[in-house]
Biotite code that builds the C-alpha atoms (Angstrom):
import biotite.structure as struc

atoms = struc.array([
    struc.Atom([120.076, 85.454, 97.843], chain_id="A", res_id=1, res_name="MET", atom_name="CA", element="C"),
    struc.Atom([117.710, 87.100, 95.395], chain_id="A", res_id=2, res_name="ASN", atom_name="CA", element="C"),
    struc.Atom([114.832, 88.369, 97.559], chain_id="A", res_id=3, res_name="ILE", atom_name="CA", element="C"),
    struc.Atom([112.525, 91.377, 97.369], chain_id="A", res_id=4, res_name="LEU", atom_name="CA", element="C"),
    struc.Atom([113.666, 94.174, 99.694], chain_id="A", res_id=5, res_name="PRO", atom_name="CA", element="C"),
    struc.Atom([110.484, 93.884, 101.739], chain_id="A", res_id=6, res_name="GLY", atom_name="CA", element="C"),
    struc.Atom([111.167, 90.191, 102.354], chain_id="A", res_id=7, res_name="ASP", atom_name="CA", element="C"),
    struc.Atom([114.770, 90.554, 103.556], chain_id="A", res_id=8, res_name="MET", atom_name="CA", element="C"),
    struc.Atom([113.977, 90.409, 107.261], chain_id="A", res_id=9, res_name="GLN", atom_name="CA", element="C"),
    struc.Atom([111.799, 87.315, 106.868], chain_id="A", res_id=10, res_name="ARG", atom_name="CA", element="C"),
    struc.Atom([114.422, 85.673, 104.647], chain_id="A", res_id=11, res_name="ALA", atom_name="CA", element="C"),
    struc.Atom([117.111, 86.312, 107.263], chain_id="A", res_id=12, res_name="ALA", atom_name="CA", element="C"),
    struc.Atom([114.945, 84.712, 109.945], chain_id="A", res_id=13, res_name="LYS", atom_name="CA", element="C"),
    struc.Atom([114.238, 81.722, 107.725], chain_id="A", res_id=14, res_name="LEU", atom_name="CA", element="C"),
    struc.Atom([117.925, 81.323, 106.957], chain_id="A", res_id=15, res_name="LEU", atom_name="CA", element="C"),
    struc.Atom([118.698, 81.402, 110.677], chain_id="A", res_id=16, res_name="ASP", atom_name="CA", element="C"),
    struc.Atom([115.964, 78.813, 111.181], chain_id="A", res_id=17, res_name="CYS", atom_name="CA", element="C"),
    struc.Atom([117.552, 76.580, 108.534], chain_id="A", res_id=18, res_name="CYS", atom_name="CA", element="C"),
    struc.Atom([120.954, 76.856, 110.202], chain_id="A", res_id=19, res_name="ASP", atom_name="CA", element="C"),
    struc.Atom([119.523, 76.138, 113.642], chain_id="A", res_id=20, res_name="TYR", atom_name="CA", element="C"),
    struc.Atom([117.508, 73.144, 112.479], chain_id="A", res_id=21, res_name="CYS", atom_name="CA", element="C"),
    struc.Atom([120.467, 71.565, 110.741], chain_id="A", res_id=22, res_name="LEU", atom_name="CA", element="C"),
    struc.Atom([122.640, 72.085, 113.809], chain_id="A", res_id=23, res_name="ALA", atom_name="CA", element="C"),
    struc.Atom([119.993, 70.508, 116.052], chain_id="A", res_id=24, res_name="ARG", atom_name="CA", element="C"),
    struc.Atom([119.582, 67.598, 113.640], chain_id="A", res_id=25, res_name="ALA", atom_name="CA", element="C"),
    struc.Atom([123.326, 67.027, 113.689], chain_id="A", res_id=26, res_name="ARG", atom_name="CA", element="C"),
    struc.Atom([123.425, 67.087, 117.500], chain_id="A", res_id=27, res_name="VAL", atom_name="CA", element="C"),
    struc.Atom([120.563, 64.596, 117.628], chain_id="A", res_id=28, res_name="ALA", atom_name="CA", element="C"),
    struc.Atom([122.341, 62.375, 115.123], chain_id="A", res_id=29, res_name="GLN", atom_name="CA", element="C"),
    struc.Atom([125.520, 62.414, 117.199], chain_id="A", res_id=30, res_name="PHE", atom_name="CA", element="C"),
    struc.Atom([123.401, 61.442, 120.193], chain_id="A", res_id=31, res_name="GLY", atom_name="CA", element="C"),
    struc.Atom([121.983, 58.530, 118.202], chain_id="A", res_id=32, res_name="ARG", atom_name="CA", element="C"),
    struc.Atom([118.460, 59.958, 118.476], chain_id="A", res_id=33, res_name="ASP", atom_name="CA", element="C"),
    struc.Atom([117.424, 59.554, 114.869], chain_id="A", res_id=34, res_name="LEU", atom_name="CA", element="C"),
    struc.Atom([113.772, 60.359, 115.547], chain_id="A", res_id=35, res_name="ASN", atom_name="CA", element="C"),
    struc.Atom([114.776, 63.721, 116.979], chain_id="A", res_id=36, res_name="GLU", atom_name="CA", element="C"),
    struc.Atom([117.140, 64.291, 114.059], chain_id="A", res_id=37, res_name="ALA", atom_name="CA", element="C"),
    struc.Atom([114.325, 63.527, 111.642], chain_id="A", res_id=38, res_name="GLU", atom_name="CA", element="C"),
    struc.Atom([112.074, 66.033, 113.407], chain_id="A", res_id=39, res_name="LYS", atom_name="CA", element="C"),
    struc.Atom([114.676, 68.760, 112.930], chain_id="A", res_id=40, res_name="TRP", atom_name="CA", element="C"),
    struc.Atom([115.273, 67.814, 109.312], chain_id="A", res_id=41, res_name="VAL", atom_name="CA", element="C"),
    struc.Atom([111.540, 68.156, 108.652], chain_id="A", res_id=42, res_name="LYS", atom_name="CA", element="C"),
    struc.Atom([111.567, 71.572, 110.301], chain_id="A", res_id=43, res_name="GLU", atom_name="CA", element="C"),
    struc.Atom([114.565, 72.532, 108.162], chain_id="A", res_id=44, res_name="PHE", atom_name="CA", element="C"),
    struc.Atom([112.650, 71.511, 105.038], chain_id="A", res_id=45, res_name="LEU", atom_name="CA", element="C"),
    struc.Atom([109.691, 73.644, 106.113], chain_id="A", res_id=46, res_name="ARG", atom_name="CA", element="C"),
    struc.Atom([111.918, 76.688, 106.568], chain_id="A", res_id=47, res_name="CYS", atom_name="CA", element="C"),
    struc.Atom([113.684, 75.955, 103.282], chain_id="A", res_id=48, res_name="LYS", atom_name="CA", element="C"),
    struc.Atom([110.349, 75.681, 101.463], chain_id="A", res_id=49, res_name="ARG", atom_name="CA", element="C"),
    struc.Atom([109.297, 79.083, 102.826], chain_id="A", res_id=50, res_name="ASP", atom_name="CA", element="C"),
    struc.Atom([112.646, 80.548, 101.804], chain_id="A", res_id=51, res_name="LEU", atom_name="CA", element="C"),
    struc.Atom([112.296, 79.070, 98.318], chain_id="A", res_id=52, res_name="ASP", atom_name="CA", element="C"),
    struc.Atom([108.878, 80.700, 98.068], chain_id="A", res_id=53, res_name="GLU", atom_name="CA", element="C"),
    struc.Atom([110.420, 84.118, 98.738], chain_id="A", res_id=54, res_name="LEU", atom_name="CA", element="C"),
    struc.Atom([112.972, 83.487, 95.995], chain_id="A", res_id=55, res_name="VAL", atom_name="CA", element="C"),
    struc.Atom([110.196, 82.396, 93.611], chain_id="A", res_id=56, res_name="ARG", atom_name="CA", element="C"),
    struc.Atom([108.232, 85.537, 94.473], chain_id="A", res_id=57, res_name="LYS", atom_name="CA", element="C"),
    struc.Atom([111.249, 87.691, 93.536], chain_id="A", res_id=58, res_name="LYS", atom_name="CA", element="C"),
    struc.Atom([111.755, 85.798, 90.276], chain_id="A", res_id=59, res_name="GLU", atom_name="CA", element="C"),
    struc.Atom([108.101, 86.346, 89.378], chain_id="A", res_id=60, res_name="GLU", atom_name="CA", element="C"),
    struc.Atom([108.452, 90.039, 90.214], chain_id="A", res_id=61, res_name="HIS", atom_name="CA", element="C"),
    struc.Atom([111.522, 90.316, 87.991], chain_id="A", res_id=62, res_name="ASP", atom_name="CA", element="C"),
    struc.Atom([109.690, 88.646, 85.095], chain_id="A", res_id=63, res_name="LYS", atom_name="CA", element="C"),
    struc.Atom([106.840, 91.130, 85.432], chain_id="A", res_id=64, res_name="LEU", atom_name="CA", element="C"),
    struc.Atom([109.315, 93.999, 85.347], chain_id="A", res_id=65, res_name="LEU", atom_name="CA", element="C"),
    struc.Atom([110.794, 92.569, 82.149], chain_id="A", res_id=66, res_name="GLU", atom_name="CA", element="C"),
    struc.Atom([107.334, 92.458, 80.561], chain_id="A", res_id=67, res_name="VAL", atom_name="CA", element="C"),
    struc.Atom([106.670, 96.061, 81.567], chain_id="A", res_id=68, res_name="VAL", atom_name="CA", element="C"),
    struc.Atom([110.010, 97.183, 80.128], chain_id="A", res_id=69, res_name="GLU", atom_name="CA", element="C"),
    struc.Atom([109.330, 95.274, 76.913], chain_id="A", res_id=70, res_name="LEU", atom_name="CA", element="C"),
    struc.Atom([105.930, 96.917, 76.619], chain_id="A", res_id=71, res_name="MET", atom_name="CA", element="C"),
    struc.Atom([107.453, 100.354, 77.201], chain_id="A", res_id=72, res_name="LYS", atom_name="CA", element="C"),
    struc.Atom([110.077, 99.667, 74.542], chain_id="A", res_id=73, res_name="ALA", atom_name="CA", element="C"),
    struc.Atom([107.286, 98.848, 72.104], chain_id="A", res_id=74, res_name="ARG", atom_name="CA", element="C"),
    struc.Atom([105.462, 102.054, 72.959], chain_id="A", res_id=75, res_name="GLY", atom_name="CA", element="C"),
    struc.Atom([102.671, 100.466, 74.972], chain_id="A", res_id=76, res_name="ILE", atom_name="CA", element="C"),
    struc.Atom([101.483, 102.619, 77.862], chain_id="A", res_id=77, res_name="ASP", atom_name="CA", element="C"),
    struc.Atom([101.022, 100.234, 80.773], chain_id="A", res_id=78, res_name="ILE", atom_name="CA", element="C"),
    struc.Atom([99.043, 102.812, 82.772], chain_id="A", res_id=79, res_name="GLU", atom_name="CA", element="C"),
    struc.Atom([96.275, 102.817, 80.160], chain_id="A", res_id=80, res_name="ILE", atom_name="CA", element="C"),
    struc.Atom([96.103, 99.038, 80.290], chain_id="A", res_id=81, res_name="ILE", atom_name="CA", element="C"),
    struc.Atom([95.911, 99.111, 84.076], chain_id="A", res_id=82, res_name="LEU", atom_name="CA", element="C"),
    struc.Atom([93.132, 101.718, 84.041], chain_id="A", res_id=83, res_name="ARG", atom_name="CA", element="C"),
    struc.Atom([91.155, 99.723, 81.478], chain_id="A", res_id=84, res_name="LYS", atom_name="CA", element="C"),
    struc.Atom([91.576, 96.578, 83.553], chain_id="A", res_id=85, res_name="GLY", atom_name="CA", element="C"),
    struc.Atom([90.319, 98.309, 86.688], chain_id="A", res_id=86, res_name="ASN", atom_name="CA", element="C"),
    struc.Atom([87.182, 99.593, 84.932], chain_id="A", res_id=87, res_name="GLU", atom_name="CA", element="C"),
    struc.Atom([85.803, 96.113, 84.388], chain_id="A", res_id=88, res_name="GLN", atom_name="CA", element="C"),
])
């Protein structure tokens, strides 16, 4: 899973949540309690959405790093741009 290092612990918890929710949904399905199964599937989707957000955050971070590297390769000093941006 492609996650920022600072998000690893949260991602692990969300992944555990996904596993747990799917297991509970399956147990409820076996017990013919489809309403309970649906509740757990919805909870799984919530955890999955949060996990997807962490992945998206990492992808955005990687794109920004690519832009910075491209600017450096073209001789653009990113620190000057940042200082100018902070002056406004």
